[in-house]
N, C-alpha and C positions, 0 to 999 in steps of 0.2 A: 855474527855481530853486525855485518853490513845491512842485512835485512832488518834487524832490530832498529838500526839508526834511521833507515828509510821510513819504517813504520812509525817510529817515534816522531820524526819530522812531520809526517802526514797528520798524525793525531794532534800534535802541538799546533800545527798550522790551522787545522779546522777549529780547534778549541780557541785559539787566539782570535781568529776571525769572528767567531760567534760572540765571544766575550767583548771584543772591541766594538762590534756593531751594536751590541746591547748597551754599552756605556755611551756611545755616541748618540744613539736614539734617545735613551733615557735623559741624558744631560741636555740634549736639544729640546726635548719636550718640556722639561722643567724651565729652561731659559725662556722658551716661548711664553709659558704661563707667567713667569716673573716679569715679563715685559708688559703684561696686561695690568690694568688698575687693580690694586689690592682690595679685597673684600674686608671690611671692618667687622670682626667677629662680635663686637659690642654694639654695632648699629642695630636699632630696633627693628629694621627691616630684614636683617640677616636671619635666614632660616637654617638652623644647624642640622636639620634633617636632609638638607639639599646639598651638602658638601660633596665634592668630587675629588678624585685623585689628582695631585699636583696643583691644585687650586692655589692661587696667590692670595694670601691673607695677611692681615696685620691686626694689632690691637695694642692698647696701652694696658698691659696686664696689671691689675690691681687686686685680684683675688686668686689665690692658688692654694691647692692642698697637696698632700704628701706625694712623693714619688711611688709609683707602683712597680717600678723595675729599676735595678741598679746593675751596672757593668763594672767589672774589676779587671785589672791586669794580672799577670802571672804572680805578682808579689802580693796580691790581695788589696791593692790600692784602688779606690773607686775612680774610674775615669769618666763616666757619664751616668746620668740618671734620666728617667722619663717621669716627669711630674704630671699631676692631674689638673687640668683646667676645667672648672665647672662653668656652666652657663647659668647665671642667677636670674630669677624672675621674681617679680613682686605680685603676689596673688591679690584677689579682690579684698581679702581680709587684712591686707597690709603685711602679711608674713612673707619673708623671703625664702625661696626654695632653690635648690640645685636641680635644674631640669635636664641638662645634658652634660656629657663629659667627653673630652678628648685628651690626648697626651701632648706633652711638649718635651722635646729632647734637649738636654742641657749638659754642657761639658763641665769638667771640674773647675775651670777658671771662674765659672759663674755660680758655683754652689752657694757661696755665702750670700750672694745677692738674692737668689731665689729662696733660700732657706728663711731669709728675713721676711720675705713676702708671705711665705707659708705661716710663719709664726704670727705675724700681724693679722693674717686672715682668720686663723683659728681664734685668736684673741677677740677679734670683732664678732665672729660667729657665736661665740659662747658668752658674750657680754649681755647679761640680762638687764643691766642698768642703763644701757645706751650711752655710755660715757667714752667708749673707745672710738677713735676716729677711723672711718673706713677709707681704705686706699691711701694711707699715708706714705706708702712706698710703692712705686710703680716702675715698670720697665717696658720700653717699647719693643715689640717683637714684629718682625717683618720676615715672612718666609713662605713656605709652601706645605701642603698637606700630603704626606706620604700615607699609603695604605697601611693599616696596622698589620703587623706580623702575627703569626699564631701565638707567639709568646706574649705579645702585647695584649691580645685578646684574653689569654689565659690569666695573666697576672692582674690585668685591670678588673676582670670579673672577680678574682679572689679579693682584691682590695675593696671593691664595691660591696661584696658579700660581708666583709668585715665591718663596713659602715652600716650594715643593716638592711641593704636593699635585697629584694627577692630576684629570682631569675627573670620573671616577667618584667619587673621594673627595669632591670639592667638591659634587657633586650630593647626596651623602648628608649632608654636614656643614653646608652653608650653609643657614641659615633666612632666607628673604627678607623680613626685617623690619628696621626702624630704630626704635630707642627714642627717642621725642621727650619732652623734659621741659618743654615749653611748654604744658602742659594748661590752665594758668590763663588763657592768652590766648584760649581758646575762647569766652569770653563776648564778647570783642571781635569774633571772627569771626561769631558769631551776630548781634550788633547791626549789624555792617557788612553782612551778608547781608540783614537785614530792611530796612535803609535802601535798599540797591540794589533790592530787590523793590518797595518803595513807589515809588521813582523810576522803575522800569520800568513799573509800572502807570500812573503819571501820564503817562509818555511815550507809552504805548500808547493811552491814552484820548485824548490830544491828537491823535495820528495818525489815529485812527478818526474823531474829530470833524472834522478837516480834510478827510478823504476824503469824508465825508457831505456836507459843505458845498461840496465841489468846489473847494476853495482850497488 
């Protein structure tokens, strides 16, 4: 049992150190990016093909389509969704097209607000008479771009397939990033990482001491 406790302390120590370092490094990198001027996603000079991980971005969101991924708790209640933000362009023929797509993570507190924008967006998109006002509901978003996970890529691809896009079109149009608006929580991530690192070091020292003592 003594050997097991020493081994467990050693494993926990190394694990906590690695996880703690990861949290500190990640949180610090995001905080550095958030201190830089934000790139406006709707600026005419913004190239959606040049996005990078953790980039600080903002926009006054006025066009949004359905979520491609939903998260639920143990009771089946939705806790968050990842909606789809299209980049709209006006072609030479005057037609409006969706040219690129990214995700945006939304918590349950904001479902109603984002669902309203989705509803208004589709109403405008499908209006053949030109009587529906564009962007009558907007929300300002300021955050950073995280790299899309394998599930993000899988479910976004399925959603775009359902919209009628081919694999080749999706490969060109999908930008594998998700806009995260919880940048203010990075301080907590850094502090939690620092605490885990200290805890890991203490556990590692304890394990090494026990091994030296042979107990």
